[in-house]
C-alpha positions in Angstrom: 30.8 -7.7 -6.5 31.6 -4.1 -5.3 28.5 -1.9 -3.9 26.8 0.5 -5.9 28.6 3.8 -5.4 26.6 6.8 -3.9 26.1 9.6 -6.2 26.5 12.2 -3.6 29.7 10.7 -2.6 31.0 10.4 -5.8 30.0 13.9 -6.6 28.6 13.0 -10.0 27.1 15.4 -12.2 23.9 13.8 -13.4 24.2 12.7 -17.1 21.5 13.6 -19.5 20.0 10.3 -20.8 20.9 11.4 -24.3 24.6 12.8 -23.6 27.3 11.0 -25.1 27.4 7.6 -26.9 26.8 4.4 -25.0 30.4 3.6 -25.3 31.7 6.6 -23.8 34.8 6.6 -21.8 34.1 6.4 -18.2 34.9 9.5 -15.7 35.7 9.4 -12.0 32.0 9.5 -11.1 31.2 6.5 -13.3 30.0 3.2 -12.1 33.2 1.0 -11.1 33.2 -2.1 -13.3 30.6 -4.5 -13.2 28.4 -2.0 -11.5 24.9 -0.1 -12.6 24.6 3.5 -11.9 21.1 4.6 -10.1 20.2 8.5 -10.6 19.8 9.6 -6.9 17.0 12.2 -8.0 16.5 15.7 -8.2 16.4 16.5 -4.4 12.8 16.3 -4.3 12.8 12.3 -4.6 15.1 9.6 -6.1 12.0 7.6 -7.5 9.5 8.8 -10.1 5.7 8.0 -10.8 3.9 6.9 -14.2 4.2 10.6 -15.1 8.0 10.8 -15.0 7.4 13.2 -11.7 9.7 12.9 -8.5 8.1 11.5 -5.6 8.2 13.5 -2.5 10.3 11.8 0.2 11.8 9.1 -2.0 15.6 8.9 -0.9 18.5 6.8 -2.5 21.7 6.7 -0.9 24.5 3.8 -1.4 22.2 1.2 -2.4 19.5 2.1 -0.1 16.0 3.6 -1.1 13.9 5.0 1.7 10.4 6.6 1.5 8.5 3.6 -0.1 4.8 2.5 0.7 2.6 -0.6 -0.1 0.6 -0.5 -3.1 3.1 1.8 -5.0 4.6 1.8 -8.4 8.0 3.7 -8.7 10.1 4.2 -11.1 13.9 4.5 -10.9 16.3 6.0 -13.6 19.3 4.2 -14.7 22.4 6.1 -15.6 24.7 3.6 -16.9 26.9 1.0 -16.3 30.8 -0.6 -16.8 30.0 -4.0 -18.0 32.1 -7.0 -16.8 33.3 -9.4 -19.6 31.4 -12.7 -19.4 34.5 -14.5 -19.9 36.0 -13.0 -16.9 39.1 -11.3 -18.8 38.5 -8.2 -17.4 36.0 -5.0 -17.7 34.2 -4.4 -20.8 32.7 -1.2 -22.1 31.2 1.4 -20.3 27.6 2.0 -21.1 27.4 5.8 -20.8 23.4 6.2 -20.1 20.7 3.9 -19.1 18.6 3.6 -22.4 20.5 0.2 -23.5 20.1 -1.2 -20.1 16.5 -0.5 -20.3 16.0 -2.0 -24.0 14.8 -5.8 -23.4 16.2 -6.6 -26.6 19.6 -5.6 -25.8 19.7 -6.8 -22.1 18.2 -9.3 -20.0 17.4 -8.4 -16.3 17.7 -11.1 -13.9 15.9 -10.3 -10.4 17.0 -11.7 -6.9 14.7 -11.0 -4.0 15.2 -11.5 -0.1 14.4 -10.1 3.3 11.4 -10.1 5.4 9.6 -7.7 2.6 10.6 -9.4 -0.5 7.0 -10.7 -1.2 5.6 -7.3 -1.2 7.6 -6.6 -4.3 5.3 -7.8 -7.3 7.4 -6.7 -10.4 10.5 -5.4 -11.3 11.2 -4.7 -15.0 12.8 -2.4 -17.6 11.1 0.3 -19.1 12.6 1.9 -22.0 12.3 5.3 -23.7 9.9 6.5 -21.1 10.2 10.5 -20.6 11.1 12.0 -17.5 9.2 15.5 -16.3 11.7 17.4 -18.6 10.7 15.5 -21.5 13.6 13.6 -21.6 13.8 9.9 -22.7 15.5 7.8 -20.1 16.0 4.1 -19.3 14.3 2.8 -16.3 13.6 0.3 -13.6 9.8 0.1 -12.8 8.9 -1.5 -9.2 5.6 -2.6 -8.5 5.0 -2.9 -4.6 1.8 -4.9 -3.7 -1.0 -3.6 -1.4 -0.3 -5.0 2.5 -2.0 -4.3 5.8 1.5 -4.4 7.6 2.0 -1.8 10.5 5.8 -2.2 10.7 8.6 -1.6 8.1 9.9 -4.2 6.0 13.2 -4.4 3.7 13.1 -6.0 0.5 16.9 -6.8 -0.7 17.0 -6.8 -4.5 19.9 -7.9 -6.5 19.5 -6.7 -10.3 21.6 -8.1 -13.0 21.7 -6.7 -16.6 23.5 -9.2 -19.3 24.0 -8.5 -22.8 21.6 -11.1 -24.8 24.1 -11.1 -28.0 27.3 -9.6 -29.2 27.2 -5.9 -30.5 30.1 -4.7 -32.4 28.8 -1.3 -33.0 28.8 -0.7 -29.0 31.7 -3.0 -28.2 29.9 -5.5 -25.9 29.8 -9.2 -26.1 26.8 -11.9 -25.2 26.9 -12.5 -21.7 28.8 -9.1 -20.5 27.3 -7.9 -17.3 26.6 -5.6 -14.6 24.5 -5.4 -11.5 23.1 -3.4 -8.5 22.1 -4.5 -5.1 19.3 -2.2 -3.6 17.5 -2.3 -0.4 14.1 -1.0 -0.7 12.3 0.1 2.7 8.7 -0.2 2.7 6.4 1.2 5.4 3.0 2.6 5.2 2.4 6.2 6.3 1.7 6.3 9.9 -1.0 8.9 11.3 -0.8 9.7 14.8 -2.8 12.2 17.5 -5.9 11.9 19.1 -8.3 13.0 16.2 -7.5 12.3 12.5 -9.8 13.1 9.4 -9.3 10.3 6.8 -10.5 9.7 3.1 -12.3 6.4 2.6 -9.5 4.2 0.6 -6.8 6.1 2.2 -3.9 3.6 3.3 -2.6 4.7 6.5 -1.5 3.1 10.0 -3.0 4.9 13.1 -0.7 5.3 16.2 -3.3 6.1 18.8 -2.2 8.7 21.9 -1.8 6.3 25.1 -4.3 7.1 27.9 -6.3 9.5 25.6 -9.6 9.5 23.8 -8.7 8.8 20.2 -11.1 9.0 17.2 -10.7 8.6 13.3 -12.9 9.8 11.2 -13.7 8.5 7.4 -15.5 11.2 5.6 -19.2 10.6 5.4 -18.6 7.0 5.6 -17.8 5.8 9.6 -16.3 7.1 12.6 -14.3 5.3 15.4 -13.6 6.6 18.9 -12.2 4.8 21.7 -10.3 5.5 25.2 -6.5 4.1 24.4 -4.6 2.0 26.8 -1.3 3.1 28.7 0.6 1.5 25.8 -1.4 1.9 22.8 -0.2 -0.2 19.6 -0.6 0.7 16.1 -3.5 -0.6 13.5 -3.8 -0.7 10.0 -6.6 1.8 9.3 -8.0 1.6 5.7 -11.5 1.6 5.0 -12.5 0.7 1.6 -15.9 1.0 0.3 -15.2 -0.9 -2.9 -18.3 -3.1 -4.0 -17.9 -6.9 -3.8 -19.3 -7.7 -7.1 -20.2 -11.3 -6.2 -22.3 -10.4 -3.5 -24.0 -7.6 -5.5 -24.8 -10.2 -8.0 -26.3 -12.6 -5.3 -28.7 -9.7 -4.2 -29.7 -8.0 -7.4 -32.7 -6.4 -5.6 -31.0 -5.2 -2.7 -29.1 -1.5 -2.3 -25.9 -2.5 -0.8 -23.1 -0.4 0.9 -19.8 -2.2 1.7 -17.6 -1.1 4.6 -14.3 -3.1 4.5 -11.4 -2.7 7.1 -8.6 -4.5 5.8 -7.2 -7.4 8.0 -10.0 -7.0 11.0 -7.5 -5.0 12.8 -7.6 -4.9 16.8 -8.2 -1.8 18.6 -5.6 -1.1 21.6 -8.5 0.3 23.8 -8.9 0.3 27.7 -12.5 -0.6 27.0 -14.5 -1.3 23.6 -14.3 1.1 20.6 -17.3 2.8 19.4 -17.7 2.2 15.6 -20.5 4.0 13.9 -21.6 3.3 10.5 -22.8 6.4 9.1 -26.1 6.2 7.2 -25.4 6.0 3.4 -28.9 6.5 2.0 -29.2 10.0 3.6 -26.4 10.9 1.0 -28.8 9.7 -1.9 -31.1 12.1 -3.8 -34.7 11.1 -4.2 -34.0 7.7 -2.2 -36.6 7.3 1.0 -34.9 4.4 3.3 -35.8 4.1 6.9 -32.6 3.3 8.7 -34.1 1.6 11.7 -35.5 -1.0 8.7 -32.1 -1.7 7.5 -29.9 -4.6 8.0 -26.2 -4.8 8.7 -23.8 -8.2 7.6 -20.4 -9.3 8.2 -18.5 -10.6 5.5 -15.9 -13.2 5.8 -13.1 -14.0 3.4 -15.0 -15.9 1.1 -17.7 -13.6 0.7 -20.5 -15.3 2.8 -22.8 -13.0 4.9 -24.2 -13.3 8.6 -26.7 -11.0 9.9 -25.7 -9.0 12.7 -28.3 -6.1 12.7 -29.2 -6.7 16.3 -25.8 -5.9 17.6 -25.8 -2.5 16.0 -28.1 0.6 17.4 -29.6 3.2 15.1 -28.9 6.7 16.1 -30.4 9.9 14.7 -28.9 11.9 17.5 -26.5 10.8 20.4 -26.9 11.3 24.1 -25.8 14.8 24.0 -27.8 15.7 21.1 -25.3 15.8 18.3 -26.4 14.5 15.0 -25.3 10.7 14.1 -27.6 9.5 11.7 -25.7 5.8 11.8 -25.4 2.4 13.2 -23.4 2.1 16.4 -21.4 -0.9 17.6 -19.1 -1.2 20.6 -16.3 -3.4 19.6 -12.7 -4.4 20.0 -12.0 -5.6 16.5 -13.0 -4.1 13.2 -14.1 -6.3 10.5 -15.9 -6.2 7.0 -19.8 -5.2 7.0 -22.4 -4.6 4.3 -25.6 -2.3 4.9 -28.6 -3.3 2.9 -32.0 -1.3 2.5 -33.7 -4.9 2.8 -33.3 -8.4 4.7 -30.8 -11.0 2.7 -31.1 -14.7 3.0 -28.2 -16.1 4.1 -26.9 -19.7 4.3 -27.0 -21.5 7.2 -23.9 -22.6 8.6 -21.8 -19.7 7.3 -18.2 -19.7 7.5 -15.8 -17.7 9.6 -15.6 -16.7 13.1 -18.3 -14.4 14.7 -17.6 -13.5 18.2 -20.8 -11.8 19.5 -22.6 -11.4 22.4 -25.7 -9.4 21.9 -26.7 -8.5 25.5 -23.4 -6.2 25.6 -24.5 -4.3 23.1 -24.8 -0.7 24.7 -27.6 1.9 23.9 -27.3 5.6 23.6 -26.5 7.1 26.8 -25.1 3.7 28.5 -21.8 3.6 29.6 -21.9 0.0 30.9 -19.3 -2.7 29.6 -20.2 -5.7 30.6 -17.9 -7.8 28.4 -16.2 -8.4 25.2 -18.5 -8.0 22.0 -16.1 -8.2 19.0 -17.5 -8.7 15.5 -15.0 -10.0 13.1 -15.5 -12.1 10.0 -12.2 -12.7 8.3 -10.6 -15.7 9.3 -7.2 -14.6 7.7 -5.8 -11.4 6.9 -7.4 -10.0 3.7 -5.2 -7.5 2.2 -7.1 -4.4 0.0 -7.7 -5.7 -3.3 -8.3 -2.3 -4.6 -8.9 1.3 -4.6 -12.0 3.2 -2.6 
C-alpha cells in the first residue's frame, strides 16, 4: 500500500468539507488509490481540540504527526479518499471529502497499533458532523492519548483502514471497498528546564535540571522542591496532583485531609538529598485554626494504604535565613504520595509497600549534615496520574 501523500508536497488546496459530491473526480492533489487524505492543518496546528480549534505546535507531514502529549484528546480532519475495490479489480470511486469516511453507518474503521507508544493510544474512533472553528461540519478521526509519567518521546504506529459496510448505488462504492492511512504519532511530555520553575498543581511536565547548579520547582501554594543537581542531571516526571483519594477520605470522615501525589515516585538526580517542603494548606482556609505542629503526615501506597511518617518531617515557620516557610520539610532522594491530616489516623499494622526511612538522618532547620539516605517512597509500582488536579 502506498504511503499517504503529504499535503505540502502535493501542493493541495484544502477542500471544504462540504465541497462537491462525494463521488467527484479526483484532481492531481487527491490521494492515490487506496489512500485516505488527512488535512495538514492551518499552519497553527495540524490537530484540533474538542472545540475544533487547531492545537498549536502539532505538525503533520507525510504520515508523521508530532507535538502530541500524554493525557490529550485530539481530532484529525479527514479530507477524502480514493477507494480500492474489494474484488481487487482496480480503483474504486473517489470520496471527495471526509464526511462519509467518518460516518459509522457507511464505513467501518479498523485500527492496528504498533511501536513503543502503542499502549498510550486509548482510543481511535470516527466522529462525524463535528464543526471546525469556522463552523464547517467535517469528518474527523478522534485519538485519545492516555496519561503517562514517561520522560522520553515514544512513537505509536497506527494503521487505519476504512471499509464500506454495504453497497451504495448512489455514491458508487460496493461493500468491502476500502482505503487506508498509516500514521506515526510521536508522543512526548512537555519538558521544562532551567534552575527555577514555577508550576501549577496538576500540571503535566518533565523537569530537566541544570547540572551542577541549585535547582528548584515551586508548585503554587502547595509544595516546593530544591536540590543541587549532579554533574549529569537526568530528567524526571514532575506532576504533582492534589486530587483527593475518595476511598481514603471515606475511611477517615472526621479528618481534614490534603493529598500531595507525585506520580511514579520520581527519583531526583541530585548530588545530595533534595529538600521537599509541603506547604501548610490549613493556613489558606478562612476561619480554620489548625496548629501545624500538631498535624500528621502519611505516605500512601498504590493500594491506598497509609504509613505514618510525621517524625521524618520538620515543621518550619521560617527558615534559617528568616524567610517565611509555613510548611513541613523532608530530605529525600525520591518523591512519593503524601497525605496531610489535622488529626492522627489509625493505620493498620503491616502496611504494604516499601518505606525506606532513617529518621535519624532528617535534618533540622539550619543543619547541613547529610548522614545518609532518607528516601520516602510508597508506591511499589509506577502510579500514572488518574485525574486532574
